[in-house]
N, C-alpha and C positions, 0 to 999 in steps of 0.2 A: 486638297485643299479645292473647294471651286475656285477658278480661275480669276473669275468677277468679283471671287470676297474675296484672295487672295490684292490684289488689282485695289479694292479697297480700301484694307487693310493699309498696304504699302503707301498709297498716296495718302490716304489719311495723317497719317506716320510724320511721316514729310511736309506736308500742309504743318500741324501741329511745332515742327520743329522750325517751319520757317517763317510761322508767324513770330516766335519767339526771337528770331536770331533779325528779324525785319522791326525789331522793338528796339535793338542796339543800333541798327543800323541809323534808324533816324534822329539819334541822338547825334551819330558819329558825322548828319552831313548837315547838324540842324544849319552852320553858319554858312553852308554850301550855295551857290548863288541858284532860282531856282529853277534854269533850266539844266544842269551839271543832274541835281536831289532829279528831276524827272527822268531823264538816261540812268542814273544809278536804281530807280527804283522798276525801268523798263527792263536793263540790265538783270536786276537783282528777280525778277517772278518768272521772265525768260528762262533763268536756267532752270526753276523750280517747272516748267512747263518742260524744259528738254528731258529732264530727270526725267518729268510721267512719263512721256513717250517712249521712252526705254523703257519704260516696267510695260505700255499697254501695248508697242508695238513689237517686245521679245518673239510672240514663237511668228506670225507673220515676216520676219524678217528676217529670222534666220532657218528658215526652209528654203534657203538659194543665195548663193553665192555672192551674189551686188547684195540683194539683201541684208546679208553678214556686216558688209562693208562698211555699209548706210549704220547697221545697228551700232557697227563698230565706234564710228565717231560721237553717235548720239550719247551712247554709252559710259563713251570717256570725260566728254562734257560732261553730263550724268555724276557719274562719278570726282573728279572734281569737282562739282557746284556742293555734293554732299560735305567729303573730304574740309572744303572751303570755313563752307558754314558752322560744322563740326566743330572746326578750333575759334569762331566766332564764339560762338557757346560755351567753350571754354572763359575765353574771357566774359561774358556776361557773365555765365552763374559767378563765377569770382566776383565781382562785381556785385552780385545779389548780396553774395554770404558779407558783403562788407555791409552794404545797406542792412542787413538782417543785422549786424554786430549794434552798429549805429542808431536804430531802431531799437531794437529793444535796451539800448544805453538812452539815450533819452524816456524813455518809458520811466526807468528805473532813477530815471535823474530827471525831471521834470522842471527845476528849476535851475536846468540846464538846457534845456528846447527853446529854440532862437521863435519856431512857430508850430503850426500843429498840421502844416500843410505836408510832413512825410518828408524822408528820402529821397533825393532828386540822381539817378543816374550817373558812375561818375566818367563824363565825356574822354576823358583820356583813355579809360579802357576801352571803352566802346569804341574809341577811331582806332588803338591798336586790333583790338579782334577786326575789323574791319578789314583791315590791312594785311592778317594773315588769312583772312578768306582768302585772301585775293590770290598767295604766292601758289595754292596747287592748278589753278584755273589755268597762271602762268609760264609754271615749271613744268606742267603738263603738255600743256601750247607746244611751247619752246621747245621739247621732247618731240613732239611730230615734225614740228617743219624747220627741225633742223638734225635734233640728237639720229631720229631713228635710220637716217640711210647715211651719216656723215661716218665712213667703215674706217677704221686701226685698223694698219700692221703690225703686229707687234712679234717680235723676232727675239727668240728664245736658243739656247747649244742644247742639243740633247748629250752629255757621256754617256755613252754606253760601254761596259764590259765586255771583250773580244769582239769591238765593230772591227770587222772584220775588212783592211787595208782600201780596197777596191769601193768602200761606199762612205771612207774619209770625205766630209764637207756634204754626203746627202743634201741634197731640201727637201724638207712635206713641206707642205701647205695644206693645212687643213680649214675645213668651214664647218658651221654645224648647223641645224636651225634656222631652215630656210624658211619652215612658213607660206612657201607661194599663195597663199588663200587667204594671206594679211596686208599682200601687198599693193599701197596706191601710188608708188610714184614709179613707172617704166625705166625712165631713162635714168632717175637717181640709179635703180638697179645696175642698169645695165653698166657706167659708171665704174660699180661693184666688181664688177664682171671684169670691167677694164684691169682692173687695178691688180686682180688673182693672176693675169696673165703676166702683167708687166715685171712678174716675179720670178719669173721664169722655172719654175719647179719641179724637182725629180718628178716628185708623184703628186697627186692630190688628196688628202683624205675626206672623204664626207661620213659624217658621224650621226646621220640622224634627224629625222624630223623633217622630209621634203614639205609635205602637206603639213591641212589641219587635221585632214580625215580623208578626205575623197583625191583618186589619183586625179578626175578630172581638172582640178586646180589648177595640173599641168597644161591644160587647151594655152594657148597663147605665148606659154614661156620654155618651152619647149626649144624653140631658136636663140635663146638668150642663153641659158646656159648648158647648151653643145657644145658652146663655145667654150669653155673651161678644157683647158689643155696640162698634160706635162709630160715629161717624153716618158712615163712609163704609168700615164694614163689616171684614171678618177676611181678608186676604188671609197664604195659605198655599202653603210649598213644601215637598218630601216631600226628606227626612234617608237617613242609609244604614240603621239600619235600618228606613224605610220598607219598602225594597222586598222581604222576608222572603230576604232573603241568609244568614240564621246558623240558617236550621231544614231541615227536611230537607225535602223535595215529594213527591208521589208520582210525576209528573211536570210537567214546565216548563208547558203548558198551565196549571195548578192554579195555582202560583204566579203569573204570569199578572194570572190572575182574583182573586185576593187580592190583586193593585192595582192592581188596576181598580175590587176591589168598597173599599179603602180612599178613593182618590180618592172616587167613586161616592160614596160616603156623608159625605166632608168633606162635597160640593158641595152635596145634595140635605137631610141629616139635619140637619150642624151648619151649613149656612150658608156655608161659611167659602168663595171663591175663591181656588183653590188654583189655581198657576200653572205651568206643566209649558213652561218655555224660553218665557215671552209676556209676556206687558207686558200694564200695566193706564194710564190717566189718569186721575186724580185733578184732578175742575177746578170753579174759583172763580170764577165769572165769566167775564173773557177771559184767567186765568193756569191753568196748571196744571202738575206735577208728575207725571214718572212711575218709577209702581214697576214692578220688573223680575224676574222670580221666576225661574232657575234649578235644576232638578233636582243632584243631589249630584253636585258633582266634588271629589275632593279630593284633596292631591299625595302621599300618604304613599301608599306602595304596595297598603296592603291595602285604599283605600278606595277603594270606586268614583268611576271619571267619567262621570254619565250627564249632566250637563248640555252645553249647546249656547246660545257664548253669542249669535253670531252670529243663527243664530235666535230668540235671546229678544229683541234689540236689535232685530227687524225691525218702521219705521214712528218709532221713538225719536230721528231724528238731527235732527227741532228740537226738540224738546225739552228746555228751558236747567237741571230739577235732574232726573236723573237717581235711584235708590234701589231698589239691589239685595238682595236678600235668597237671600241663597245657606247652606246653611248648615255647609260647613265651613271655619274662617277660615284654613288654608293655602292657597285658594284665592286670599285676598288680593295675596298676592308672589306666588305662585308665574305667573298669568293677570291678575289683575285692571291691578294696577298698572301691569306693563308693556305691555300690548295695550292695556287700556282705560281712558285718561285722563278720557276723560270722564263716568265713573264717581262722582258723588259721596259717597255715603256705601255702604258694602256692611255689612249684617245678618247675623252668623251666630251658632251655639250651639256645637253636637257635643259640646265638652270639658265640662260638666256642673263646669268645675274640680276636677274628679276628685270631687266631694264628699266632699273632706278640703282641708285647711291653717289657711293663717293669714290676718287679714285683721283687721288693728287700724289704725285710722289711718290713715297713708298704706303702713301696712308691707302686701302684699300677697304670700301666697306657695303654691302648691300644685308641689306631684310633678309634674302635667300641662305646665309649664313648660317641661321640659325637653324635650318632645316637642312642641311648640305655644309658640313665643315668644309668641303675640300669641293667650293664651286666656283670660280675663276682662277688658271694660270697652272702656274707649275709646282706641282706638291714631288715627294719625297721621303721616301721609306725600307731600306731594307736591303739599299743597294735597287728598291722598284720605283717608276717615277711614274704617274700623271698628269698628265694634262686638260684640262677643263676650257674649252671652248668659252665662248660667253653669245655666242651664236650672229649667227647672220643678218636676221629676218627679226618677228617679233610677233609674237601672238597677246588676243585681249585688246590691251593696251596696242594702237597704232603708232609707239614713239618709242627713245630710251629718254633716258634721263644720269645722265652723268656715266652709266653705263653701258657704253658707244658698243657697234657692231664691230666683231673681229675677222679679219683677216691672220693667220697664227701663220706665220714662217720658223720651223721647227729644223736647223742643222746640225745633224749627228756628226761627233766627233769622239773619238775612244778615251775611253774615262784612264 
């Protein structure tokens, strides 16, 4: 479809929607001081302009990293605007339905009608709708300003059968889904890195999506992330975003070069051990455990299956404990559980907990659970375990609400 035509259709639909919502706003603020009414009108239509800009500027801004960050902010405000006015419209539709019922009743019973002026809007419903319209903007704004870098350390014990005595109490720190191209507050990220190092882990596992799309997102961040240290180093795998599948390339070779650059820079500049369908032994005296890392393998149709478990497991036959790094948690039930019974624990990320949800005590909910049954924290089945990290960074929406960025500390103990 012609881009100009698409913009016209989207803009027209948004304006019609806003004109409808504005009728309710006028009722809700009818008793407000004139100055406050003017401010609310400016905010209402200003948000409309911001949303239209996100439509209009999508292509020119998405062509470079700086533009994408600006677009991310504009689009977040636009989404909050649409969601808020959608909630507002629901109350207005309820009001209109009640008005229609009253009007029909009056027409059927003319003797009960007080006047021929029709039925006015319900000020209470309009006011409730106006308040509900503000909630998405407030919550998403809070998620950007507070939740985006509110790093949470979660501690879990992993009970593992046949764990060698030398690895009792061995401390693994997991992070995932950094998405370097999305960060907007470097000082806050540095505090997160310091928090990682304060845990004094024996090993660090990074389970994919270092960048949004391009290896050059590492520019300016090498000094920060190369400071992540542990006794046995940082083990890393690739996530679906690391392959550059979601942006256009001049040719196939350019895309391949981007991936090789990302792998090379992790190894040489960050000092991370990137596992491409391969494994490593961690040795303590006469004992060892095995770390296995595979490329992205997703059970969902839209995500690639680059991982090769058979290749990654070569030489691990005698290892008593196998720890698998695999970005996408859907891999666990689809392939690991039915085919690889000797995998003790799989470590994943990918879901981000959708960067939105509720976690209060034992209550844990996010919309992403309807797409990924294993979407956050620890899962167990038939003696095997899966840990899904909620992610260190963010993508799309530059914040988090309810589901905070996570640093996981997992301590091994014999089952």
